[in-house]
DOFI-506484 format. One record per residue: residue number from 1; residue in one letter; x, y, z of N, C-alpha, C in turn. Coordinates in Angstrom, 1 decimal, decimal comma, always signed. Layout:
<atoms>
[atom NUM; a; [X; Y; Z]; [X; Y; Z]; [X; Y; Z]]
...
</atoms>
This chain:
<atoms>
[atom 1; m; [+0,6; -1,2; +0,3]; [-0,4; -0,1; +0,0]; [+0,7; +0,9; +0,1]]
[atom 2; d; [+0,4; +2,2; -0,9]; [+1,5; +3,4; -0,9]; [+1,2; +4,0; -0,2]]
[atom 3; i; [+2,0; +4,6; +1,3]; [+1,3; +5,4; +2,0]; [+1,1; +6,7; +2,1]]
[atom 4; r; [+1,8; +7,1; +0,6]; [+1,9; +8,8; +0,6]; [-0,1; +8,5; +0,1]]
[atom 5; h; [-0,6; +7,7; +0,1]; [-2,0; +7,4; -0,5]; [-3,0; +7,2; +1,0]]
[atom 6; s; [-2,2; +6,6; +1,7]; [-2,7; +6,2; +3,0]; [-3,1; +7,0; +4,6]]
[atom 7; v; [-1,8; +8,2; +4,0]; [-1,4; +9,5; +5,0]; [-1,3; +10,5; +4,7]]
[atom 8; p; [-2,0; +11,0; +3,8]; [-1,3; +12,4; +3,5]; [-0,9; +13,8; +4,0]]
[atom 9; a; [-0,1; +14,3; +3,3]; [+0,5; +15,0; +4,1]; [-0,7; +16,5; +4,1]]
[atom 10; a; [-2,0; +16,7; +3,6]; [-2,8; +17,2; +4,3]; [-2,7; +17,0; +6,1]]
[atom 11; r; [-3,1; +15,8; +5,7]; [-3,8; +15,2; +7,0]; [-3,0; +15,7; +8,2]]
[atom 12; f; [-1,3; +15,4; +8,2]; [-0,7; +15,5; +9,0]; [-0,4; +17,4; +9,5]]
[atom 13; a; [-1,2; +18,1; +8,4]; [-0,7; +19,6; +8,1]; [-2,0; +20,2; +9,3]]
[atom 14; a; [-2,8; +19,4; +9,7]; [-3,9; +20,2; +10,8]; [-3,0; +19,1; +11,8]]
[atom 15; l; [-2,3; +18,6; +12,1]; [-2,0; +17,7; +13,5]; [-0,3; +18,2; +14,2]]
[atom 16; t; [+0,1; +18,1; +15,1]; [+1,5; +18,5; +15,2]; [+2,0; +17,0; +15,9]]
[atom 17; t; [+3,6; +17,2; +16,0]; [+4,2; +15,5; +16,4]; [+4,0; +15,8; +17,9]]
[atom 18; a; [+3,4; +16,1; +18,6]; [+3,1; +16,1; +19,9]; [+2,1; +15,8; +20,1]]
[atom 19; h; [+0,6; +15,6; +18,8]; [-0,4; +14,8; +19,2]; [-0,5; +13,3; +18,7]]
[atom 20; v; [+0,8; +13,1; +17,5]; [+1,3; +12,4; +17,6]; [+2,1; +11,2; +18,2]]
[atom 21; a; [+2,4; +11,6; +18,7]; [+3,1; +10,9; +20,2]; [+2,4; +10,7; +20,9]]
[atom 22; d; [+1,2; +11,6; +21,7]; [+0,1; +11,1; +22,4]; [-0,4; +10,4; +21,8]]
[atom 23; a; [-0,7; +10,1; +20,8]; [-1,6; +9,0; +19,9]; [-0,8; +7,9; +20,3]]
[atom 24; c; [+0,2; +7,6; +20,0]; [+1,4; +6,3; +20,3]; [+1,3; +5,8; +21,3]]
[atom 25; l; [+1,2; +7,1; +22,7]; [+1,4; +6,5; +23,8]; [+0,2; +6,0; +24,4]]
[atom 26; r; [-1,2; +6,0; +23,7]; [-2,2; +5,9; +24,1]; [-2,7; +4,4; +23,3]]
[atom 27; a; [-1,7; +4,2; +22,1]; [-2,3; +3,3; +21,2]; [-1,4; +1,9; +21,6]]
[atom 28; g; [-0,1; +1,8; +22,5]; [+0,5; +1,0; +23,0]; [+1,7; +0,8; +22,0]]
[atom 29; v; [+2,0; +2,3; +20,9]; [+3,1; +2,3; +20,4]; [+4,0; +3,1; +20,3]]
[atom 30; e; [+5,1; +2,3; +20,7]; [+6,7; +3,1; +20,9]; [+7,0; +4,5; +20,2]]
[atom 31; v; [+7,2; +5,3; +21,5]; [+7,2; +6,8; +21,0]; [+8,4; +6,7; +20,3]]
[atom 32; r; [+8,5; +7,2; +19,2]; [+10,2; +6,7; +18,7]; [+10,5; +8,7; +17,7]]
[atom 33; c; [+11,5; +9,4; +18,8]; [+11,7; +11,0; +18,5]; [+12,7; +10,8; +18,3]]
[atom 34; a; [+13,2; +12,1; +17,8]; [+14,4; +12,0; +17,1]; [+15,5; +12,6; +18,4]]
[atom 35; p; [+16,2; +12,7; +18,6]; [+16,8; +13,5; +20,3]; [+16,7; +15,1; +20,0]]
[atom 36; a; [+16,2; +15,7; +20,9]; [+15,8; +17,0; +20,8]; [+16,6; +17,7; +20,2]]
[atom 37; a; [+18,3; +17,4; +20,2]; [+19,0; +18,5; +19,4]; [+18,9; +18,3; +17,6]]
[atom 38; v; [+18,0; +17,5; +17,4]; [+18,1; +17,8; +16,0]; [+17,0; +18,8; +15,6]]
[atom 39; r; [+17,3; +19,7; +15,0]; [+16,2; +21,0; +14,6]; [+16,1; +21,5; +13,5]]
[atom 40; p; [+15,4; +22,0; +13,1]; [+14,8; +22,6; +11,9]; [+15,9; +23,3; +10,7]]
[atom 41; v; [+16,8; +23,5; +10,3]; [+17,6; +24,7; +9,3]; [+16,3; +25,8; +9,3]]
[atom 42; l; [+15,2; +25,4; +8,7]; [+14,7; +26,6; +8,2]; [+13,5; +26,6; +9,6]]
[atom 43; p; [+12,7; +26,5; +10,2]; [+11,9; +27,1; +11,5]; [+10,7; +27,1; +10,6]]
[atom 44; g; [+9,7; +26,2; +11,4]; [+8,5; +26,5; +10,7]; [+7,8; +25,3; +9,4]]
[atom 45; r; [+9,2; +25,4; +8,7]; [+8,6; +24,0; +8,1]; [+8,1; +22,7; +8,6]]
[atom 46; r; [+7,3; +22,0; +7,6]; [+6,5; +20,7; +8,3]; [+6,9; +20,0; +7,1]]
[atom 47; l; [+7,1; +18,5; +7,7]; [+8,0; +17,4; +7,1]; [+7,2; +15,9; +7,2]]
[atom 48; v; [+6,7; +15,0; +6,2]; [+5,9; +14,2; +6,2]; [+5,8; +13,0; +5,3]]
[atom 49; g; [+6,4; +11,8; +5,5]; [+6,9; +11,2; +4,3]; [+7,7; +9,8; +5,0]]
[atom 50; r; [+7,8; +8,5; +3,5]; [+8,0; +7,6; +4,3]; [+9,8; +7,2; +3,9]]
[atom 51; v; [+10,4; +6,6; +5,2]; [+11,9; +6,7; +5,2]; [+12,1; +6,1; +4,6]]
[atom 52; r; [+13,3; +7,0; +3,5]; [+14,2; +6,0; +2,4]; [+15,4; +6,2; +3,2]]
[atom 53; p; [+16,2; +5,7; +4,0]; [+17,3; +5,7; +4,8]; [+18,5; +5,4; +3,9]]
[atom 54; a; [+19,8; +6,3; +4,5]; [+21,2; +6,1; +4,5]; [+22,1; +6,0; +5,3]]
[atom 55; r; [+23,2; +5,8; +5,1]; [+24,2; +5,6; +5,7]; [+25,3; +5,8; +5,1]]
[atom 56; h; [+25,9; +7,3; +5,4]; [+26,9; +7,6; +5,2]; [+28,1; +7,2; +6,3]]
[atom 57; v; [+29,2; +7,4; +4,7]; [+30,7; +6,5; +5,8]; [+31,9; +7,9; +5,0]]
[atom 58; g; [+31,0; +8,9; +4,2]; [+32,0; +10,4; +3,5]; [+32,0; +10,2; +2,1]]
[atom 59; s; [+31,1; +9,5; +1,4]; [+30,5; +10,0; +0,1]; [+29,7; +10,3; -0,4]]
[atom 60; v; [+28,9; +11,2; -0,8]; [+27,4; +11,4; -1,2]; [+26,9; +10,0; -2,5]]
[atom 61; d; [+27,5; +9,4; -2,4]; [+26,6; +8,9; -3,3]; [+26,2; +7,3; -3,5]]
[atom 62; v; [+26,2; +7,2; -1,9]; [+25,0; +6,4; -0,6]; [+23,6; +7,7; -1,0]]
[atom 63; f; [+23,8; +8,4; -1,4]; [+22,5; +9,9; -0,7]; [+22,0; +9,5; -2,8]]
[atom 64; l; [+22,6; +9,8; -3,8]; [+22,4; +9,4; -4,9]; [+21,7; +8,5; -5,1]]
[atom 65; e; [+22,3; +7,1; -4,8]; [+21,7; +6,1; -5,1]; [+20,0; +5,7; -4,1]]
[atom 66; a; [+20,8; +6,1; -2,9]; [+18,9; +6,1; -2,4]; [+17,7; +7,4; -2,6]]
[atom 67; i; [+18,1; +8,4; -3,5]; [+17,4; +8,9; -4,4]; [+16,8; +8,6; -5,4]]
[atom 68; e; [+18,1; +7,8; -6,1]; [+17,5; +7,5; -7,5]; [+16,3; +6,5; -6,6]]
[atom 69; q; [+16,3; +5,3; -5,7]; [+15,6; +4,8; -5,1]; [+14,3; +4,9; -4,7]]
[atom 70; a; [+13,9; +6,2; -4,7]; [+13,0; +6,9; -3,9]; [+11,8; +7,1; -4,7]]
[atom 71; a; [+10,6; +8,1; -3,7]; [+9,3; +7,9; -5,2]; [+9,2; +9,4; -4,0]]
[atom 72; d; [+8,3; +10,0; -5,4]; [+7,8; +11,0; -4,8]; [+7,5; +10,9; -2,6]]
[atom 73; g; [+7,5; +12,0; -2,4]; [+7,3; +12,3; -0,9]; [+8,1; +11,4; -0,1]]
[atom 74; d; [+9,0; +10,7; +0,0]; [+9,9; +10,4; +0,3]; [+10,6; +11,2; +1,4]]
[atom 75; v; [+11,1; +11,2; +2,6]; [+12,2; +11,9; +3,2]; [+13,7; +10,8; +3,1]]
[atom 76; l; [+14,5; +11,3; +3,0]; [+15,7; +10,8; +3,4]; [+16,2; +10,9; +4,5]]
[atom 77; v; [+16,9; +10,0; +5,4]; [+17,0; +10,0; +6,4]; [+18,8; +9,3; +6,3]]
[atom 78; v; [+19,2; +10,6; +7,0]; [+20,7; +10,0; +6,6]; [+21,5; +9,8; +8,0]]
[atom 79; d; [+22,0; +8,6; +7,9]; [+22,5; +8,5; +9,5]; [+24,4; +8,9; +9,4]]
[atom 80; d; [+24,9; +9,7; +9,9]; [+25,7; +10,3; +10,1]; [+26,6; +9,7; +11,5]]
[atom 81; d; [+25,7; +9,1; +12,2]; [+26,1; +8,4; +13,7]; [+26,0; +9,4; +15,0]]
[atom 82; g; [+25,3; +10,5; +14,0]; [+25,4; +11,6; +14,8]; [+26,5; +12,5; +14,7]]
[atom 83; r; [+27,4; +12,2; +14,6]; [+28,3; +13,1; +14,5]; [+28,3; +14,8; +14,0]]
[atom 84; t; [+28,8; +15,8; +15,1]; [+28,9; +17,1; +14,7]; [+30,3; +17,3; +14,3]]
[atom 85; d; [+31,4; +16,8; +14,3]; [+32,7; +17,0; +13,5]; [+33,0; +17,5; +11,9]]
[atom 86; r; [+31,7; +17,1; +11,7]; [+31,9; +16,7; +9,6]; [+30,3; +17,2; +9,3]]
[atom 87; a; [+30,3; +17,8; +8,2]; [+28,4; +18,0; +7,4]; [+28,7; +16,4; +6,8]]
[atom 88; c; [+27,7; +16,0; +6,5]; [+27,8; +15,1; +5,6]; [+26,7; +15,2; +4,7]]
[atom 89; v; [+25,9; +16,8; +4,7]; [+24,8; +17,1; +3,9]; [+25,2; +18,5; +3,1]]
[atom 90; g; [+25,1; +18,8; +2,2]; [+25,0; +20,0; +1,8]; [+24,1; +20,6; +0,7]]
[atom 91; d; [+24,3; +21,8; +0,2]; [+23,2; +21,9; -1,2]; [+23,1; +21,0; -2,2]]
[atom 92; l; [+23,9; +20,6; -2,9]; [+23,6; +19,7; -3,9]; [+22,9; +18,8; -3,3]]
[atom 93; v; [+23,1; +17,8; -2,7]; [+22,5; +16,9; -2,2]; [+20,8; +17,6; -1,9]]
[atom 94; v; [+20,5; +18,3; -1,2]; [+19,3; +18,7; -0,9]; [+19,0; +19,3; -1,8]]
[atom 95; l; [+19,1; +19,9; -3,1]; [+18,8; +20,4; -4,6]; [+18,4; +19,2; -5,3]]
[atom 96; e; [+19,1; +18,1; -5,0]; [+18,8; +16,7; -5,9]; [+17,7; +16,1; -5,1]]
[atom 97; a; [+17,6; +16,1; -4,5]; [+16,5; +15,7; -2,6]; [+15,6; +16,2; -4,1]]
[atom 98; r; [+15,2; +17,8; -3,4]; [+14,2; +18,8; -4,2]; [+13,5; +18,3; -5,5]]
[atom 99; a; [+14,7; +18,2; -6,3]; [+14,2; +17,9; -7,9]; [+13,7; +16,3; -7,9]]
[atom 100; a; [+14,4; +15,3; -7,1]; [+13,1; +14,2; -7,3]; [+12,2; +14,0; -6,9]]
[atom 101; g; [+12,0; +14,8; -6,4]; [+10,2; +15,3; -5,5]; [+10,4; +14,2; -3,8]]
[atom 102; l; [+11,4; +14,3; -3,6]; [+11,5; +14,2; -2,1]; [+10,7; +15,4; -1,0]]
[atom 103; a; [+10,5; +14,9; +0,3]; [+9,3; +15,9; +0,9]; [+10,6; +16,5; +1,6]]
[atom 104; g; [+11,6; +15,4; +1,7]; [+13,2; +16,7; +2,9]; [+14,0; +16,0; +3,6]]
[atom 105; l; [+14,5; +16,2; +4,6]; [+15,4; +15,1; +4,7]; [+15,6; +15,5; +6,5]]
[atom 106; v; [+16,0; +14,4; +7,3]; [+16,5; +13,9; +8,7]; [+17,8; +13,9; +8,4]]
[atom 107; v; [+18,6; +14,2; +9,1]; [+20,2; +14,0; +9,3]; [+20,2; +13,8; +10,7]]
[atom 108; w; [+21,2; +12,3; +11,1]; [+21,8; +12,2; +12,3]; [+23,1; +12,6; +12,1]]
[atom 109; g; [+23,3; +13,9; +12,2]; [+24,5; +14,7; +11,6]; [+24,6; +15,9; +11,3]]
[atom 110; a; [+25,6; +16,4; +10,9]; [+25,6; +17,9; +10,5]; [+25,4; +18,3; +9,2]]
[atom 111; h; [+25,1; +19,7; +9,0]; [+24,9; +20,3; +7,6]; [+25,4; +21,2; +7,0]]
[atom 112; r; [+25,6; +21,7; +6,0]; [+27,2; +22,8; +6,2]; [+26,2; +23,6; +5,2]]
[atom 113; d; [+26,7; +24,4; +4,2]; [+26,1; +25,6; +3,5]; [+24,4; +25,9; +3,4]]
[atom 114; t; [+24,2; +26,2; +5,0]; [+23,5; +26,6; +5,3]; [+22,5; +27,6; +4,7]]
[atom 115; a; [+23,2; +28,7; +3,9]; [+22,1; +29,9; +3,3]; [+21,7; +29,7; +2,3]]
[atom 116; d; [+22,6; +28,2; +1,8]; [+21,9; +27,7; +0,9]; [+20,9; +27,0; +0,8]]
[atom 117; l; [+20,8; +26,3; +1,4]; [+19,9; +25,4; +2,0]; [+17,8; +26,3; +2,4]]
[atom 118; v; [+18,4; +27,0; +3,0]; [+18,0; +28,5; +3,9]; [+17,1; +28,5; +1,9]]
[atom 119; a; [+17,3; +29,0; +1,0]; [+17,2; +29,4; -0,4]; [+16,3; +28,2; -1,0]]
[atom 120; v; [+16,5; +27,0; -0,8]; [+16,5; +25,6; -1,5]; [+14,9; +25,9; -0,9]]
[atom 121; g; [+15,0; +26,0; +0,7]; [+13,4; +26,1; +1,3]; [+12,6; +24,2; +1,4]]
[atom 122; l; [+13,8; +23,5; +1,4]; [+13,0; +22,3; +1,8]; [+13,6; +21,5; +2,9]]
[atom 123; p; [+12,3; +21,1; +3,5]; [+12,6; +20,8; +5,0]; [+14,0; +19,6; +5,2]]
[atom 124; v; [+15,1; +20,5; +6,3]; [+15,6; +19,5; +6,5]; [+16,4; +20,2; +7,8]]
[atom 125; f; [+16,2; +18,9; +8,3]; [+15,9; +18,4; +10,3]; [+17,8; +18,2; +10,6]]
[atom 126; s; [+19,0; +19,0; +11,1]; [+19,5; +18,1; +11,3]; [+20,2; +18,9; +13,2]]
[atom 127; l; [+21,7; +17,7; +13,2]; [+21,9; +17,7; +14,5]; [+22,7; +19,4; +14,7]]
[atom 128; g; [+22,7; +20,4; +13,2]; [+23,5; +21,4; +13,4]; [+24,6; +21,8; +12,4]]
[atom 129; a; [+25,0; +22,6; +12,3]; [+25,9; +22,8; +10,5]; [+27,2; +23,1; +11,6]]
[atom 130; t; [+28,4; +23,3; +10,5]; [+29,8; +23,1; +10,4]; [+30,2; +23,2; +9,3]]
[atom 131; p; [+31,8; +24,0; +9,2]; [+32,0; +24,1; +7,7]; [+32,6; +22,6; +7,4]]
[atom 132; s; [+33,0; +21,8; +7,7]; [+33,6; +20,9; +7,3]; [+33,2; +19,6; +6,9]]
[atom 133; g; [+33,6; +19,4; +5,1]; [+32,8; +18,0; +4,7]; [+33,5; +16,6; +5,1]]
[atom 134; p; [+33,2; +15,7; +4,8]; [+33,9; +14,6; +5,3]; [+35,4; +14,7; +4,9]]
[atom 135; l; [+36,4; +14,0; +5,6]; [+37,5; +14,4; +5,9]; [+38,3; +12,7; +5,2]]
[atom 136; e; [+37,4; +11,7; +5,8]; [+37,6; +10,5; +5,3]; [+36,9; +9,3; +4,5]]
[atom 137; l; [+37,2; +8,8; +3,9]; [+36,3; +7,7; +3,2]; [+36,4; +6,4; +3,8]]
[atom 138; e; [+35,6; +6,0; +5,0]; [+35,3; +4,6; +5,4]; [+34,5; +3,7; +4,5]]
[atom 139; p; [+35,0; +2,0; +4,8]; [+34,0; +1,4; +3,9]; [+32,5; +1,2; +3,9]]
[atom 140; r; [+31,9; +1,1; +2,7]; [+30,3; +0,9; +2,9]; [+29,5; -0,1; +4,1]]
[atom 141; p; [+28,8; +0,2; +4,6]; [+28,6; -1,3; +5,5]; [+27,6; -2,0; +4,5]]
[atom 142; d; [+27,5; -2,9; +4,7]; [+26,0; -3,9; +4,5]; [+24,8; -3,5; +5,2]]
[atom 143; g; [+23,9; -3,1; +4,1]; [+22,7; -2,3; +4,7]; [+22,6; -1,2; +4,3]]
[atom 144; a; [+23,2; -0,6; +3,6]; [+24,0; +1,0; +4,0]; [+22,1; +1,6; +3,9]]
[atom 145; l; [+21,5; +1,1; +2,8]; [+20,5; +1,3; +1,7]; [+19,2; +1,0; +2,7]]
[atom 146; a; [+19,8; +0,2; +3,6]; [+17,7; -0,3; +3,9]; [+17,4; +0,0; +5,3]]
[atom 147; q; [+18,6; +0,8; +6,2]; [+18,1; +1,2; +7,4]; [+19,1; +2,3; +8,1]]
[atom 148; a; [+18,4; +2,9; +8,9]; [+19,3; +4,3; +9,3]; [+19,2; +4,0; +11,1]]
[atom 149; r; [+19,7; +4,7; +11,7]; [+20,1; +5,3; +12,8]; [+19,6; +6,3; +12,9]]
[atom 150; v; [+18,9; +6,9; +14,1]; [+18,5; +8,2; +14,3]; [+18,7; +8,4; +15,8]]
[atom 151; g; [+19,0; +8,5; +16,6]; [+19,5; +8,8; +18,1]; [+19,3; +7,2; +18,8]]
[atom 152; s; [+18,4; +6,6; +19,6]; [+18,4; +4,8; +19,1]; [+17,7; +4,5; +19,1]]
[atom 153; f; [+17,3; +5,1; +18,3]; [+16,0; +3,9; +16,9]; [+16,8; +3,8; +16,0]]
[atom 154; t; [+16,6; +2,6; +15,5]; [+17,0; +2,3; +13,9]; [+15,0; +2,5; +13,1]]
[atom 155; v; [+15,1; +2,9; +11,6]; [+14,2; +3,2; +11,6]; [+14,4; +2,6; +9,7]]
[atom 156; g; [+13,5; +2,6; +9,0]; [+13,2; +2,2; +7,3]; [+12,6; +2,3; +6,7]]
[atom 157; p; [+12,3; +1,6; +5,4]; [+10,9; +2,3; +4,7]; [+9,5; +1,4; +5,4]]
[atom 158; g; [+9,8; +0,8; +6,5]; [+8,3; +0,7; +6,9]; [+8,1; +1,6; +7,6]]
[atom 159; d; [+8,7; +2,6; +8,2]; [+7,8; +3,6; +8,9]; [+8,1; +5,0; +8,1]]
[atom 160; l; [+7,0; +5,5; +8,5]; [+6,9; +7,2; +8,4]; [+7,5; +8,6; +8,9]]
[atom 161; a; [+8,1; +8,9; +8,6]; [+9,0; +10,0; +9,5]; [+8,0; +11,5; +9,4]]
[atom 162; l; [+7,5; +12,4; +10,7]; [+6,8; +13,2; +10,7]; [+7,8; +14,3; +11,4]]
[atom 163; a; [+7,6; +15,5; +11,1]; [+8,3; +16,8; +11,5]; [+7,8; +18,0; +11,8]]
[atom 164; d; [+8,0; +18,5; +12,9]; [+7,5; +20,0; +12,8]; [+8,7; +20,9; +13,7]]
[atom 165; d; [+8,6; +21,5; +14,2]; [+9,1; +22,8; +15,3]; [+9,6; +21,8; +16,4]]
[atom 166; d; [+8,9; +21,1; +17,0]; [+8,4; +19,9; +18,1]; [+10,1; +19,0; +18,1]]
[atom 167; g; [+10,3; +18,9; +16,6]; [+11,0; +17,9; +16,1]; [+10,9; +16,9; +15,6]]
[atom 168; v; [+11,1; +15,4; +15,6]; [+10,9; +14,6; +14,5]; [+10,7; +13,2; +15,1]]
[atom 169; l; [+9,1; +12,3; +14,6]; [+8,9; +11,5; +15,4]; [+8,9; +10,6; +14,1]]
[atom 170; f; [+8,7; +9,4; +14,2]; [+9,2; +8,5; +13,8]; [+7,6; +7,0; +14,2]]
[atom 171; v; [+6,8; +7,1; +13,3]; [+5,5; +5,8; +13,1]; [+5,8; +4,5; +12,3]]
[atom 172; p; [+5,0; +3,8; +12,7]; [+5,1; +2,4; +11,6]; [+4,3; +3,0; +10,9]]
[atom 173; a; [+4,8; +2,7; +9,7]; [+3,6; +2,5; +8,4]; [+2,3; +2,5; +8,6]]
[atom 174; d; [+2,4; +1,2; +9,2]; [+1,1; +0,2; +8,6]; [+0,1; +0,3; +10,2]]
[atom 175; r; [+0,8; +1,6; +11,1]; [-0,4; +1,9; +12,2]; [-0,5; +3,3; +11,7]]
[atom 176; a; [-0,2; +4,4; +10,8]; [-0,4; +5,5; +11,2]; [-1,7; +5,8; +11,0]]
[atom 177; g; [-2,5; +5,1; +10,0]; [-4,0; +5,7; +9,8]; [-4,5; +5,7; +11,5]]
[atom 178; e; [-4,0; +4,5; +11,9]; [-5,0; +4,4; +13,4]; [-4,4; +5,3; +14,3]]
[atom 179; l; [-3,5; +6,2; +13,9]; [-2,6; +6,8; +14,8]; [-3,0; +8,4; +14,3]]
[atom 180; f; [-3,4; +8,8; +13,2]; [-3,9; +10,0; +13,0]; [-5,1; +10,4; +13,4]]
[atom 181; d; [-5,7; +9,5; +13,7]; [-6,9; +9,0; +14,3]; [-7,3; +9,7; +15,9]]
[atom 182; l; [-6,3; +8,8; +16,3]; [-6,2; +8,9; +17,9]; [-6,0; +10,8; +18,2]]
[atom 183; a; [-4,5; +10,9; +17,5]; [-4,3; +12,2; +16,8]; [-5,2; +13,5; +17,0]]
[atom 184; e; [-6,1; +13,0; +15,8]; [-6,8; +14,0; +15,8]; [-8,0; +13,9; +17,2]]
[atom 185; s; [-8,2; +12,8; +17,6]; [-9,5; +12,9; +19,0]; [-8,7; +13,8; +19,5]]
[atom 186; i; [-7,5; +13,5; +19,8]; [-6,7; +13,8; +21,1]; [-6,1; +15,5; +20,9]]
[atom 187; r; [-6,4; +15,9; +19,6]; [-5,8; +17,6; +19,2]; [-7,4; +18,2; +19,6]]
[atom 188; d; [-8,4; +17,5; +19,2]; [-9,7; +18,1; +19,1]; [-10,2; +18,6; +21,0]]
[atom 189; t; [-9,9; +17,6; +21,4]; [-10,4; +17,5; +23,1]; [-9,5; +19,1; +23,7]]
[atom 190; e; [-8,4; +18,5; +23,2]; [-7,1; +19,6; +24,0]; [-7,9; +20,9; +23,3]]
[atom 191; r; [-8,7; +21,0; +21,9]; [-8,6; +22,6; +22,0]; [-10,1; +23,0; +22,4]]
[atom 192; r; [-10,9; +22,3; +22,9]; [-12,0; +22,4; +23,3]; [-11,4; +22,8; +24,9]]
[atom 193; q; [-10,6; +22,3; +25,3]; [-10,0; +22,9; +27,1]; [-9,0; +23,8; +26,7]]
[atom 194; a; [-8,9; +24,2; +26,0]; [-8,1; +25,4; +25,9]; [-9,2; +26,7; +25,6]]
[atom 195; d; [-10,1; +26,1; +24,8]; [-11,2; +27,1; +25,0]; [-12,0; +27,3; +25,9]]
[atom 196; r; [-12,4; +26,4; +26,6]; [-12,9; +26,9; +28,1]; [-11,6; +27,1; +29,2]]
[atom 197; i; [-10,5; +27,3; +29,0]; [-9,4; +28,3; +30,2]; [-9,9; +29,5; +29,4]]
[atom 198; r; [-9,9; +29,8; +27,7]; [-9,8; +31,1; +27,3]; [-11,1; +32,0; +28,0]]
[atom 199; a; [-12,1; +30,9; +28,4]; [-13,6; +31,4; +28,6]; [-13,8; +31,5; +30,1]]
[atom 200; g; [-12,3; +31,1; +31,1]; [-12,7; +31,4; +32,2]; [-12,6; +30,1; +32,9]]
[atom 201; e; [-12,7; +28,8; +32,5]; [-13,7; +27,5; +33,5]; [-11,8; +26,7; +33,4]]
[atom 202; s; [-11,1; +26,9; +34,3]; [-9,8; +26,3; +34,7]; [-9,4; +25,1; +33,9]]
[atom 203; l; [-8,2; +24,7; +34,1]; [-8,5; +23,4; +33,6]; [-8,4; +22,3; +34,6]]
[atom 204; r; [-7,8; +22,7; +36,0]; [-8,1; +21,9; +37,4]; [-9,6; +21,7; +37,7]]
[atom 205; s; [-10,2; +22,8; +36,6]; [-11,9; +22,2; +36,9]; [-12,4; +21,3; +36,0]]
[atom 206; q; [-12,2; +21,8; +34,8]; [-12,1; +20,5; +33,5]; [-12,0; +19,1; +34,0]]
[atom 207; v; [-11,1; +19,2; +34,9]; [-10,5; +17,8; +34,9]; [-11,2; +17,1; +36,4]]
[atom 208; g; [-11,7; +17,7; +36,8]; [-12,1; +17,7; +38,3]; [-10,8; +17,3; +39,4]]
[atom 209; f; [-9,6; +18,1; +38,9]; [-8,2; +17,9; +40,4]; [-9,1; +17,5; +41,3]]
[atom 210; a; [-9,7; +18,2; +42,3]; [-10,3; +18,9; +43,3]; [-10,6; +17,3; +43,7]]
[atom 211; a; [-11,6; +16,7; +43,0]; [-12,2; +15,2; +43,3]; [-10,4; +14,3; +43,0]]
[atom 212; y; [-9,8; +14,3; +41,9]; [-8,6; +13,6; +41,8]; [-7,9; +13,9; +43,1]]
[atom 213; l; [-7,7; +14,6; +43,7]; [-7,2; +14,7; +45,3]; [-7,9; +14,0; +46,7]]
[atom 214; t; [-8,7; +14,1; +46,2]; [-9,7; +13,2; +47,5]; [-9,8; +12,1; +47,3]]
[atom 215; a; [-9,7; +11,4; +45,8]; [-9,3; +10,4; +45,4]; [-8,2; +9,3; +45,6]]
[atom 216; r; [-7,2; +10,1; +45,2]; [-6,1; +9,9; +45,7]; [-5,8; +10,3; +47,6]]
[atom 217; a; [-6,5; +10,5; +48,2]; [-6,2; +10,5; +49,5]; [-6,8; +9,1; +49,8]]
[atom 218; a; [-7,8; +8,5; +49,5]; [-8,6; +7,4; +49,7]; [-7,6; +6,1; +49,3]]
[atom 219; d; [-6,8; +6,3; +48,0]; [-5,8; +5,4; +46,9]; [-4,9; +6,0; +46,8]]
[atom 220; p; [-3,7; +5,6; +47,4]; [-2,9; +6,5; +47,3]; [-2,2; +5,8; +45,8]]
[atom 221; a; [-2,6; +4,9; +45,4]; [-2,3; +4,4; +44,2]; [-2,8; +4,5; +42,8]]
[atom 222; l; [-4,2; +5,2; +43,4]; [-4,7; +6,1; +41,7]; [-3,6; +7,2; +40,8]]
[atom 223; t; [-3,5; +6,9; +39,8]; [-2,7; +7,7; +38,9]; [-3,3; +9,5; +38,5]]
[atom 224; f; [-2,6; +10,0; +38,3]; [-3,6; +11,2; +37,7]; [-4,0; +11,0; +36,4]]
[atom 225; r; [-3,1; +9,8; +35,2]; [-3,4; +10,0; +33,8]; [-4,6; +8,6; +34,3]]
[atom 226; a; [-5,0; +7,9; +34,9]; [-5,8; +7,1; +35,1]; [-7,0; +8,0; +35,4]]
[atom 227; h; [-6,7; +8,8; +36,4]; [-8,7; +9,8; +36,8]; [-8,4; +10,4; +35,2]]
[atom 228; l; [-7,4; +10,8; +34,6]; [-7,7; +11,4; +33,2]; [-8,7; +10,4; +32,7]]
[atom 229; r; [-8,2; +9,6; +32,2]; [-8,9; +8,5; +31,3]; [-10,4; +8,5; +31,7]]
[atom 230; a; [-10,9; +8,6; +33,3]; [-12,2; +8,2; +33,8]; [-13,0; +9,3; +33,4]]
[atom 231; v; [-12,1; +10,9; +33,0]; [-13,1; +12,5; +33,1]; [-13,1; +12,3; +31,5]]
[atom 232; g; [-12,3; +12,1; +30,5]; [-12,2; +12,2; +29,3]; [-10,5; +13,1; +29,6]]
[atom 233; g; [-9,9; +13,1; +30,2]; [-8,9; +14,1; +29,4]; [-7,9; +13,7; +28,7]]
[atom 234; a; [-7,2; +14,8; +28,0]; [-5,9; +13,8; +27,0]; [-4,8; +14,9; +26,8]]
[atom 235; i; [-4,6; +15,7; +28,5]; [-3,5; +16,2; +28,5]; [-2,3; +15,4; +28,8]]
[atom 236; e; [-2,3; +14,5; +29,2]; [-1,2; +13,8; +29,5]; [-1,1; +12,9; +28,1]]
[atom 237; e; [-1,9; +12,1; +27,6]; [-1,7; +10,7; +26,7]; [-2,7; +11,1; +25,7]]
</atoms>
């Protein structure tokens, strides 16, 4: 099944990575976020698409091969082992990715040519910028185009990458529809709660916080999350 059809970018446009992360928690799906240091080169850009992995060892050929195999809307996920002493992606790779129809890049490593990347406008998320490119070429590992490591997580074509100003989240593609349904429900509940706070009704009142404190006094094992589930709150999951 084509992920681009089952989970269109337009659907994520009305959500945030925070909504989807909460949906993962509620659905019992592992929450796989890139480390917080992975940030957008150009704030305000959003990204959603199937993971197209590539493990960098010092040459751009692996990126060109990944792009050659990619479909429109894929996200090039670059594994440079979290290195920040060299840049593994620059303007030519990003331009090539845009020309090939990719949705953007997630880089577990550093980029360079920042001004040019900003001008290109394609969403790029990385650990930051440094002027130096690779200074050595290492042997290419088996499976360099099969999976990529981002922080403590390994991702591949069976995953969807979602990114916004809060960061990068990876979800299983075959659970994406379910997760988006839950995320939309969580978003709608939180919006109603926010509107009620603005109208003068405190969040404490909405979630029956005084009743929770009373119930917890009688049952110290009662958690706030269990209470929220009972009253239909959505602020923690």
